[in-house]
LUMSETI-494149 format. One record per residue: residue in one letter; x, y, z of N, C-alpha, C in turn; residue number from 1. Coordinates in steps of 0.05 Angstrom, whole numbers, plus 5000, padded with zeros to 4 digits. Example, Ala and Ser with C-alpha at 12.3 -4.5 7.8 and 13.67 -1.06 7.14 Angstrom:
// residues 2
 type n_xx n_yy n_zz ca_xx ca_yy ca_zz c_xx c_yy c_zz seq
    a 5264 4886 5156  5246  4910  5156 5264 4934 5156   1
    s 5257 4955 5142  5273  4979  5143 5258 5001 5157   2
This chain:
// residues 170
 type n_xx n_yy n_zz ca_xx ca_yy ca_zz c_xx c_yy c_zz seq
    x 7326 1423 2239  7361  1423  2234 7373 1445 2228   1
    x 7398 1465 2244  7400  1485  2219 7420 1478 2207   2
    x 7421 1495 2178  7434  1495  2166 7462 1521 2160   3
    x 7485 1506 2158  7507  1535  2148 7508 1532 2113   4
    x 7513 1557 2100  7530  1560  2080 7500 1558 2057   5
    x 7515 1556 2038  7491  1558  2008 7494 1532 1994   6
    x 7470 1530 1987  7467  1495  1974 7480 1509 1937   7
    x 7483 1487 1929  7501  1486  1900 7485 1500 1887   8
    x 7453 1499 1884  7435  1510  1870 7440 1538 1871   9
    x 7443 1548 1900  7445  1580  1909 7458 1593 1898  10
    x 7485 1578 1896  7502  1591  1881 7517 1587 1861  11
    x 7500 1569 1838  7500  1569  1813 7478 1592 1802  12
    x 7456 1599 1821  7436  1625  1808 7455 1645 1804  13
    x 7462 1649 1837  7489  1676  1839 7502 1675 1817  14
    x 7518 1656 1811  7538  1660  1784 7533 1662 1760  15
    x 7504 1651 1755  7495  1656  1721 7478 1689 1730  16
    x 7474 1700 1750  7462  1731  1746 7495 1751 1746  17
    x 7510 1745 1763  7530  1756  1761 7535 1762 1730  18
    x 7541 1736 1721  7546  1732  1689 7535 1744 1675  19
    x 7503 1741 1671  7488  1751  1656 7490 1794 1661  20
    x 7491 1802 1682  7501  1824  1686 7527 1833 1676  21
    x 7546 1823 1680  7569  1824  1668 7565 1832 1632  22
    x 7555 1811 1625  7548  1808  1590 7533 1831 1580  23
    x 7511 1838 1603  7506  1860  1587 7522 1888 1591  24
    x 7538 1885 1616  7547  1918  1621 7567 1919 1608  25
    x 7579 1896 1584  7615  1899  1580 7605 1922 1557  26
    x 7582 1911 1535  7586  1930  1513 7584 1960 1529  27
    x 7561 1970 1544  7557  1988  1556 7587 2005 1558  28
    x 7611 1985 1577  7630  1993  1574 7647 2007 1561  29
    x 7649 1991 1537  7661  1991  1508 7651 2021 1500  30
    x 7632 2021 1502  7620  2045  1483 7632 2075 1497  31
    x 7626 2067 1522  7645  2089  1536 7670 2103 1532  32
    x 7681 2074 1542  7709  2079  1531 7712 2091 1506  33
    x 7704 2086 1482  7708  2095  1459 7701 2133 1457  34
    x 7672 2137 1473  7662  2160  1478 7690 2179 1493  35
    x 7699 2171 1508  7721  2189  1516 7741 2192 1501  36
    x 7745 2170 1475  7772  2172  1471 7763 2194 1449  37
    x 7740 2189 1439  7731  2212  1416 7733 2239 1433  38
    x 7724 2244 1463  7721  2265  1472 7749 2282 1477  39
    x 7768 2267 1491  7797  2265  1491 7814 2281 1458  40
    x 7803 2267 1433  7817  2263  1413 7813 2303 1413  41
    x 7785 2310 1408  7764  2328  1403 7780 2352 1422  42
    x 7789 2341 1446  7809  2363  1464 7838 2369 1461  43
    x 7843 2352 1438  7869  2351  1425 7863 2366 1404  44
    x 7845 2373 1389  7848  2390  1368 7840 2412 1379  45
    x 7825 2413 1404  7819  2448  1411 7850 2458 1423  46
    x 7866 2440 1435  7884  2452  1442 7908 2452 1423  47
    x 7910 2445 1401  7926  2450  1375 7914 2474 1371  48
    x 7892 2477 1363  7871  2508  1357 7880 2520 1374  49
    x 7880 2524 1390  7897  2555  1412 7923 2552 1402  50
    x 7944 2531 1390  7965  2537  1381 7963 2556 1355  51
    x 7943 2548 1336  7944  2558  1316 7936 2597 1319  52
    x 7916 2592 1337  7901  2622  1339 7931 2642 1354  53
    x 7949 2625 1379  7972  2640  1382 7985 2645 1354  54
    x 7989 2626 1339  8011  2640  1314 8002 2650 1299  55
    x 7967 2659 1284  7958  2676  1280 7959 2705 1294  56
    x 7963 2702 1321  7959  2727  1335 7994 2741 1335  57
    x 8007 2727 1334  8032  2739  1334 8040 2736 1307  58
    x 8041 2736 1291  8039  2737  1259 8017 2748 1234  59
    x 8003 2739 1244  7984  2754  1226 7979 2728 1207  60
    x 7987 2716 1205  7975  2686  1189 7974 2659 1199  61
    x 7958 2639 1184  7967  2617  1190 7992 2610 1187  62
    x 8007 2579 1192  8025  2576  1185 8024 2564 1155  63
    x 8049 2557 1150  8058  2535  1126 8070 2520 1136  64
    x 8048 2492 1134  8049  2467  1147 8056 2442 1124  65
    x 8064 2425 1134  8075  2399  1115 8065 2375 1136  66
    x 8052 2354 1118  8035  2325  1134 8062 2302 1127  67
    x 8073 2294 1147  8104  2274  1139 8086 2254 1144  68
    x 8098 2233 1129  8095  2207  1142 8111 2193 1152  69
    x 8138 2211 1150  8172  2192  1169 8176 2221 1182  70
    x 8184 2217 1199  8195  2231  1228 8225 2241 1216  71
    x 8230 2237 1198  8263  2239  1180 8258 2257 1165  72
    x 8239 2273 1153  8232  2297  1128 8242 2315 1157  73
    x 8248 2336 1138  8250  2357  1154 8242 2385 1146  74
    x 8209 2388 1147  8202  2405  1143 8185 2417 1165  75
    x 8166 2441 1161  8153  2445  1176 8127 2437 1184  76
    x 8129 2421 1207  8100  2407  1214 8082 2411 1238  77
    x 8055 2402 1242  8051  2407  1263 8060 2405 1286  78
    x 8070 2384 1295  8089  2371  1315 8104 2399 1320  79
    x 8120 2408 1308  8146  2426  1310 8135 2460 1318  80
    x 8115 2456 1309  8093  2486  1315 8086 2479 1344  81
    x 8077 2453 1352  8060  2452  1374 8085 2453 1398  82
    x 8113 2451 1390  8129  2443  1411 8143 2478 1414  83
    x 8141 2483 1383  8154  2516  1397 8129 2534 1406  84
    x 8104 2529 1413  8089  2540  1431 8087 2526 1460  85
    x 8107 2509 1470  8108  2495  1489 8076 2480 1504  86
    x 8065 2464 1482  8040  2455  1490 8049 2422 1496  87
    x 8037 2405 1510  8037  2385  1524 8038 2362 1494  88
    x 8059 2345 1486  8060  2333  1470 8052 2308 1467  89
    x 8029 2296 1486  8009  2287  1480 7981 2295 1468  90
    x 7986 2318 1465  7961  2325  1447 7961 2325 1424  91
    x 7987 2320 1409  7993  2313  1387 7975 2282 1379  92
    x 7976 2261 1395  7970  2240  1393 7943 2230 1402  93
    x 7926 2224 1378  7899  2213  1389 7902 2190 1404  94
    x 7877 2188 1423  7879  2162  1436 7868 2148 1424  95
    x 7855 2137 1404  7844  2124  1387 7865 2108 1367  96
    x 7891 2124 1363  7912  2117  1338 7927 2094 1350  97
    x 7920 2074 1340  7930  2039  1343 7940 2041 1328  98
    x 7943 2061 1298  7959  2043  1275 7985 2050 1272  99
    x 7994 2073 1298  8019  2083  1294 8026 2107 1277 100
    x 8004 2115 1280  8016  2142  1259 8030 2161 1274 101
    x 8023 2163 1302  8041  2185  1316 8068 2176 1321 102
    x 8075 2147 1322  8100  2140  1324 8116 2144 1294 103
    x 8104 2137 1272  8119  2146  1252 8118 2176 1234 104
    x 8098 2194 1250  8100  2225  1233 8101 2244 1254 105
    x 8100 2232 1281  8102  2256  1301 8075 2266 1304 106
    x 8053 2261 1297  8020  2264  1303 7997 2252 1292 107
    x 7978 2240 1297  7957  2232  1285 7941 2249 1268 108
    x 7943 2273 1275  7929  2294  1262 7947 2306 1237 109
    x 7930 2317 1219  7930  2324  1195 7923 2355 1193 110
    x 7945 2374 1175  7936  2403  1170 7927 2401 1148 111
    x 7902 2415 1138  7897  2427  1118 7911 2444 1097 112
    x 7928 2441 1081  7950  2460  1070 7935 2486 1052 113
    x 7901 2480 1051  7889  2507  1038 7893 2533 1050 114
    x 7892 2522 1073  7896  2551  1104 7926 2559 1101 115
    x 7947 2548 1089  7970  2567  1089 7973 2595 1086 116
    x 7987 2602 1101  7986  2635  1094 7975 2648 1098 117
    x 7944 2641 1100  7920  2656  1104 7914 2670 1137 118
    x 7897 2683 1138  7888  2697  1166 7865 2685 1178 119
    x 7853 2676 1197  7820  2671  1206 7801 2685 1190 120
    x 7810 2712 1188  7794  2728  1173 7789 2722 1140 121
    x 7810 2714 1131  7806  2699  1100 7792 2679 1101 122
    x 7792 2667 1120  7776  2634  1113 7745 2637 1114 123
    x 7730 2626 1086  7701  2628  1086 7692 2609 1105 124
    x 7667 2604 1115  7658  2581  1118 7655 2561 1104 125
    x 7678 2531 1109  7663  2511  1092 7665 2496 1112 126
    x 7646 2479 1134  7638  2465  1145 7660 2438 1142 127
    x 7652 2429 1113  7666  2406  1106 7700 2402 1099 128
    x 7710 2437 1104  7737  2424  1107 7751 2436 1131 129
    x 7759 2424 1145  7767  2434  1168 7794 2437 1168 130
    x 7808 2456 1191  7836  2469  1193 7851 2442 1195 131
    x 7842 2419 1217  7855  2393  1222 7838 2379 1225 132
    x 7844 2355 1228  7836  2329  1228 7849 2307 1232 133
    x 7835 2276 1243  7849  2262  1239 7862 2248 1214 134
    x 7887 2239 1214  7902  2227  1188 7884 2201 1181 135
    x 7867 2179 1198  7857  2167  1186 7837 2156 1196 136
    x 7813 2139 1192  7784  2144  1213 7798 2119 1232 137
    x 7804 2141 1256  7806  2128  1282 7782 2118 1309 138
    x 7767 2125 1293  7744  2130  1314 7719 2107 1306 139
    x 7720 2083 1319  7697  2064  1306 7673 2078 1319 140
    x 7667 2090 1340  7644  2094  1346 7625 2111 1333 141
    x 7646 2121 1310  7621  2147  1290 7625 2137 1262 142
    x 7615 2156 1247  7617  2150  1223 7623 2177 1205 143
    x 7637 2176 1194  7668  2161  1182 7685 2149 1202 144
    x 7688 2161 1220  7710  2160  1243 7731 2179 1248 145
    x 7723 2198 1229  7743  2224  1235 7736 2243 1250 146
    x 7753 2256 1268  7746  2285  1280 7763 2309 1269 147
    x 7754 2333 1274  7761  2351  1251 7763 2373 1269 148
    x 7779 2401 1266  7780  2420  1277 7764 2445 1260 149
    x 7752 2458 1269  7739  2475  1242 7738 2507 1251 150
    x 7742 2530 1240  7735  2549  1247 7711 2556 1231 151
    x 7693 2572 1256  7667  2583  1253 7672 2610 1253 152
    x 7658 2625 1227  7661  2656  1234 7641 2662 1242 153
    x 7641 2690 1264  7621  2704  1274 7592 2709 1262 154
    x 7596 2708 1242  7556  2715  1226 7545 2686 1231 155
    x 7566 2664 1230  7550  2637  1245 7539 2632 1267 156
    x 7551 2647 1280  7551  2647  1311 7536 2669 1321 157
    x 7520 2665 1346  7514  2686  1366 7531 2708 1378 158
    x 7557 2696 1382  7581  2713  1390 7601 2711 1374 159
    x 7622 2710 1394  7652  2712  1377 7657 2689 1353 160
    x 7670 2695 1335  7684  2675  1320 7702 2651 1333 161
    x 7707 2627 1332  7715  2603  1348 7715 2581 1335 162
    x 7737 2568 1340  7745  2536  1330 7729 2525 1349 163
    x 7715 2504 1333  7703  2479  1339 7707 2452 1331 164
    x 7709 2442 1355  7723  2414  1346 7698 2395 1346 165
    x 7699 2378 1316  7676  2362  1317 7671 2341 1294 166
    x 7657 2320 1294  7655  2302  1274 7665 2312 1247 167
    x 7680 2289 1237  7683  2299  1205 7678 2288 1180 168
    x 7665 2288 1169  7666  2274  1141 7682 2284 1117 169
    x 7700 2276 1110  7713  2280  1084 7701 2263 1057 170
């Protein structure tokens, strides 16, 4: 006798196999999404670093900026500087910023005011103190959850000095 279709046991086994494969792949997919957000955040920091390089090339110093918590405050800020150099405003928001920092303050990133009015040539290598960093620990996939933008002088590299976006531990 010729039979058509699948038995209940065969369908159940196939469904179980699909469920097991889905359960195994979901954590990997979540980790891949988290790493993609971290990479996008570092790309944003690098783009903002290019604004700082352009500003320093134009004026010979780094800007004097404030980190505000409310867009209503009228002070020189990173988002205002970025707009004057016409970069895409999406670079001001970390993709992992679900807490509303960007909406409240205009950016997910903070400026370290220790560098106000200095030039890149005046900055000594202090890898634990970046130029820019996330305002809060936004990245669950890394410990302690911050990304930062560092200035690395040429004496520590084989090539020219450069800005490096990387993991930051405050």
